N, CA, C and O atoms as CSV, one atom per row, in Angstrom:
chain,resi,resn,atom,element,x,y,z
A,1,UNK,N,N,-117.947,94.831,-79.975
A,1,UNK,CA,C,-117.889,95.112,-81.418
A,1,UNK,C,C,-119.074,95.999,-81.839
A,1,UNK,O,O,-118.920,96.909,-82.654
A,2,UNK,N,N,-120.233,95.724,-81.281
A,2,UNK,CA,C,-121.410,96.508,-81.677
A,2,UNK,C,C,-121.262,97.982,-81.277
A,2,UNK,O,O,-121.661,98.883,-82.016
A,3,UNK,N,N,-120.679,98.206,-80.089
A,3,UNK,CA,C,-120.535,99.590,-79.623
A,3,UNK,C,C,-119.608,100.361,-80.566
A,3,UNK,O,O,-119.905,101.500,-80.926
A,4,UNK,N,N,-118.494,99.754,-80.965
A,4,UNK,CA,C,-117.561,100.445,-81.860
A,4,UNK,C,C,-118.258,100.723,-83.195
A,4,UNK,O,O,-118.068,101.787,-83.785
A,5,UNK,N,N,-119.061,99.773,-83.668
A,5,UNK,CA,C,-119.771,99.990,-84.926
A,5,UNK,C,C,-120.729,101.172,-84.790
A,5,UNK,O,O,-120.811,102.016,-85.683
A,6,UNK,N,N,-121.452,101.230,-83.671
A,6,UNK,CA,C,-122.390,102.340,-83.469
A,6,UNK,C,C,-121.637,103.665,-83.405
A,6,UNK,O,O,-122.065,104.660,-83.990
A,7,UNK,N,N,-120.512,103.670,-82.690
A,7,UNK,CA,C,-119.726,104.902,-82.601
A,7,UNK,C,C,-119.240,105.311,-83.990
A,7,UNK,O,O,-119.246,106.495,-84.330
A,8,UNK,N,N,-118.822,104.340,-84.784
A,8,UNK,CA,C,-118.361,104.644,-86.136
A,8,UNK,C,C,-119.482,105.263,-86.951
A,8,UNK,O,O,-119.268,106.233,-87.678
A,9,UNK,N,N,-120.679,104.704,-86.827
A,9,UNK,CA,C,-121.828,105.249,-87.565
A,9,UNK,C,C,-122.123,106.671,-87.094
A,9,UNK,O,O,-122.398,107.553,-87.907
A,10,UNK,N,N,-122.066,106.891,-85.783
A,10,UNK,CA,C,-122.345,108.231,-85.260
A,10,UNK,C,C,-121.314,109.222,-85.779
A,10,UNK,O,O,-121.653,110.339,-86.169
A,11,UNK,N,N,-120.042,108.800,-85.780
A,11,UNK,CA,C,-118.993,109.696,-86.272
A,11,UNK,C,C,-119.234,110.005,-87.750
A,11,UNK,O,O,-119.111,111.153,-88.175
A,12,UNK,N,N,-119.574,108.986,-88.524
A,12,UNK,CA,C,-119.835,109.206,-89.943
A,12,UNK,C,C,-120.998,110.181,-90.118
A,12,UNK,O,O,-120.932,111.082,-90.955
A,13,UNK,N,N,-122.052,110.005,-89.338
A,13,UNK,CA,C,-123.207,110.904,-89.461
A,13,UNK,C,C,-122.803,112.336,-89.119
A,13,UNK,O,O,-123.215,113.281,-89.792
A,14,UNK,N,N,-121.997,112.490,-88.072
A,14,UNK,CA,C,-121.582,113.842,-87.704
A,14,UNK,C,C,-120.749,114.465,-88.817
A,14,UNK,O,O,-120.954,115.627,-89.168
A,15,UNK,N,N,-119.815,113.706,-89.371
A,15,UNK,CA,C,-118.979,114.245,-90.454
A,15,UNK,C,C,-119.852,114.618,-91.647
A,15,UNK,O,O,-119.682,115.684,-92.238
A,16,UNK,N,N,-120.777,113.747,-91.996
A,16,UNK,CA,C,-121.663,114.038,-93.122
A,16,UNK,C,C,-122.485,115.292,-92.848
A,16,UNK,O,O,-122.709,116.102,-93.748
A,17,UNK,N,N,-122.933,115.453,-91.603
A,17,UNK,CA,C,-123.740,116.623,-91.254
A,17,UNK,C,C,-122.919,117.896,-91.405
A,17,UNK,O,O,-123.414,118.902,-91.914
A,18,UNK,N,N,-121.653,117.853,-90.957
A,18,UNK,CA,C,-120.791,119.037,-91.083
A,18,UNK,C,C,-120.573,119.360,-92.553
A,18,UNK,O,O,-120.666,120.519,-92.959
A,19,UNK,N,N,-120.283,118.337,-93.353
A,19,UNK,CA,C,-120.052,118.567,-94.787
A,19,UNK,C,C,-121.326,119.117,-95.431
A,19,UNK,O,O,-121.269,120.052,-96.230
A,20,UNK,N,N,-122.488,118.527,-95.075
A,20,UNK,CA,C,-123.755,118.979,-95.647
A,20,UNK,C,C,-124.035,120.423,-95.264
A,20,UNK,O,O,-124.520,121.209,-96.078
A,21,UNK,N,N,-123.719,120.773,-93.994
A,21,UNK,CA,C,-123.972,122.148,-93.559
A,21,UNK,C,C,-123.092,123.115,-94.329
A,21,UNK,O,O,-123.544,124.192,-94.715
A,22,UNK,N,N,-121.831,122.740,-94.558
A,22,UNK,CA,C,-120.924,123.615,-95.325
A,22,UNK,C,C,-121.465,123.821,-96.733
A,22,UNK,O,O,-121.514,124.948,-97.224
A,23,UNK,N,N,-121.870,122.736,-97.381
A,23,UNK,CA,C,-122.406,122.849,-98.742
A,23,UNK,C,C,-123.668,123.713,-98.741
A,23,UNK,O,O,-123.880,124.512,-99.653
A,24,UNK,N,N,-124.503,123.549,-97.713
A,24,UNK,CA,C,-125.748,124.313,-97.622
A,24,UNK,C,C,-125.448,125.804,-97.506
A,24,UNK,O,O,-126.093,126.628,-98.154
A,25,UNK,N,N,-124.454,126.145,-96.665
A,25,UNK,CA,C,-124.082,127.556,-96.497
A,25,UNK,C,C,-123.552,128.105,-97.812
A,25,UNK,O,O,-123.860,129.237,-98.184
A,26,UNK,N,N,-122.751,127.301,-98.523
A,26,UNK,CA,C,-122.214,127.760,-99.812
A,26,UNK,C,C,-123.353,128.028,-100.782
A,26,UNK,O,O,-123.347,129.038,-101.486
A,27,UNK,N,N,-124.335,127.126,-100.823
A,27,UNK,CA,C,-125.463,127.311,-101.737
A,27,UNK,C,C,-126.250,128.568,-101.384
A,27,UNK,O,O,-126.673,129.307,-102.272
A,28,UNK,N,N,-126.447,128.812,-100.093
A,28,UNK,CA,C,-127.204,130.002,-99.674
A,28,UNK,C,C,-126.467,131.267,-100.096
A,28,UNK,O,O,-127.077,132.194,-100.629
A,29,UNK,N,N,-125.149,131.308,-99.860
A,29,UNK,CA,C,-124.378,132.498,-100.243
A,29,UNK,C,C,-124.416,132.672,-101.759
A,29,UNK,O,O,-124.470,133.799,-102.252
A,30,UNK,N,N,-124.388,131.555,-102.507
A,30,UNK,CA,C,-124.447,131.621,-103.969
A,30,UNK,C,C,-125.790,132.197,-104.415
A,30,UNK,O,O,-125.841,133.042,-105.308
A,31,UNK,N,N,-126.885,131.734,-103.787
A,31,UNK,CA,C,-128.209,132.255,-104.140
A,31,UNK,C,C,-128.318,133.736,-103.808
A,31,UNK,O,O,-128.902,134.504,-104.572
A,32,UNK,N,N,-127.756,134.141,-102.668
A,32,UNK,CA,C,-127.811,135.557,-102.282
A,32,UNK,C,C,-127.066,136.401,-103.308
A,32,UNK,O,O,-127.531,137.478,-103.681
A,33,UNK,N,N,-125.909,135.917,-103.769
A,33,UNK,CA,C,-125.143,136.679,-104.759
A,33,UNK,C,C,-125.930,136.785,-106.062
A,33,UNK,O,O,-125.905,137.828,-106.716
A,34,UNK,N,N,-126.625,135.722,-106.443
A,34,UNK,CA,C,-127.435,135.762,-107.672
A,34,UNK,C,C,-128.570,136.773,-107.517
A,34,UNK,O,O,-128.858,137.536,-108.439
A,35,UNK,N,N,-129.218,136.776,-106.339
A,35,UNK,CA,C,-130.309,137.728,-106.111
A,35,UNK,C,C,-129.795,139.160,-106.180
A,35,UNK,O,O,-130.454,140.023,-106.761
A,36,UNK,N,N,-128.629,139.425,-105.598
A,36,UNK,CA,C,-128.049,140.774,-105.658
A,36,UNK,C,C,-127.763,141.149,-107.112
A,36,UNK,O,O,-128.017,142.281,-107.526
A,37,UNK,N,N,-127.231,140.193,-107.891
A,37,UNK,CA,C,-126.921,140.450,-109.298
A,37,UNK,C,C,-128.202,140.796,-110.062
A,37,UNK,O,O,-128.226,141.744,-110.847
A,38,UNK,N,N,-129.271,140.015,-109.826
A,38,UNK,CA,C,-130.543,140.296,-110.499
A,38,UNK,C,C,-131.092,141.653,-110.072
A,38,UNK,O,O,-131.653,142.382,-110.890
A,39,UNK,N,N,-130.932,141.991,-108.799
A,39,UNK,CA,C,-131.412,143.294,-108.314
A,39,UNK,C,C,-130.697,144.417,-109.048
A,39,UNK,O,O,-131.326,145.400,-109.442
A,40,UNK,N,N,-129.383,144.281,-109.238
A,40,UNK,CA,C,-128.616,145.304,-109.950
A,40,UNK,C,C,-129.099,145.418,-111.393
A,40,UNK,O,O,-129.212,146.522,-111.924
A,41,UNK,N,N,-129.383,144.288,-112.026
A,41,UNK,CA,C,-129.868,144.314,-113.416
A,41,UNK,C,C,-131.213,145.038,-113.476
A,41,UNK,O,O,-131.428,145.877,-114.351
A,42,UNK,N,N,-132.114,144.717,-112.550
A,42,UNK,CA,C,-133.430,145.369,-112.529
A,42,UNK,C,C,-133.267,146.864,-112.286
A,42,UNK,O,O,-133.968,147.670,-112.898
A,43,UNK,N,N,-132.354,147.237,-111.405
A,43,UNK,CA,C,-132.136,148.654,-111.108
A,43,UNK,C,C,-131.639,149.381,-112.355
A,43,UNK,O,O,-132.097,150.484,-112.651
A,44,UNK,N,N,-130.707,148.773,-113.085
A,44,UNK,CA,C,-130.180,149.429,-114.287
A,44,UNK,C,C,-131.284,149.565,-115.331
A,44,UNK,O,O,-131.385,150.600,-115.990
A,45,UNK,N,N,-132.116,148.529,-115.489
A,45,UNK,CA,C,-133.198,148.600,-116.469
A,45,UNK,C,C,-134.203,149.684,-116.081
A,45,UNK,O,O,-134.677,150.422,-116.944
A,46,UNK,N,N,-134.527,149.785,-114.806
A,46,UNK,CA,C,-135.493,150.797,-114.364
A,46,UNK,C,C,-134.910,152.199,-114.559
A,46,UNK,O,O,-135.652,153.146,-114.819
A,47,UNK,N,N,-133.580,152.337,-114.434
A,47,UNK,CA,C,-132.956,153.644,-114.659
A,47,UNK,C,C,-132.985,153.997,-116.145
A,47,UNK,O,O,-133.170,155.159,-116.504
A,48,UNK,N,N,-132.802,153.000,-117.007
A,48,UNK,CA,C,-132.799,153.261,-118.451
A,48,UNK,C,C,-134.194,153.684,-118.902
A,48,UNK,O,O,-134.327,154.588,-119.727
A,49,UNK,N,N,-135.228,153.048,-118.374
A,49,UNK,CA,C,-136.595,153.398,-118.771
A,49,UNK,C,C,-136.963,154.776,-118.238
A,49,UNK,O,O,-136.520,155.148,-117.151
A,50,UNK,N,N,-137.761,155.540,-118.974
A,50,UNK,CA,C,-138.176,156.884,-118.535
A,50,UNK,C,C,-139.221,156.807,-117.420
A,50,UNK,O,O,-139.680,157.840,-116.933
């Protein structure tokens, strides 16, 4: 019984790790898109200024 419980915990940890990694990648891509958006805004402002 203990071995099955340990295996269950390991499986749960692996699933959680995969889900966490997916969320982490999504957050990174979201931050990169925000940085690109801010860069475009700064570029437009610098072009408007003489």
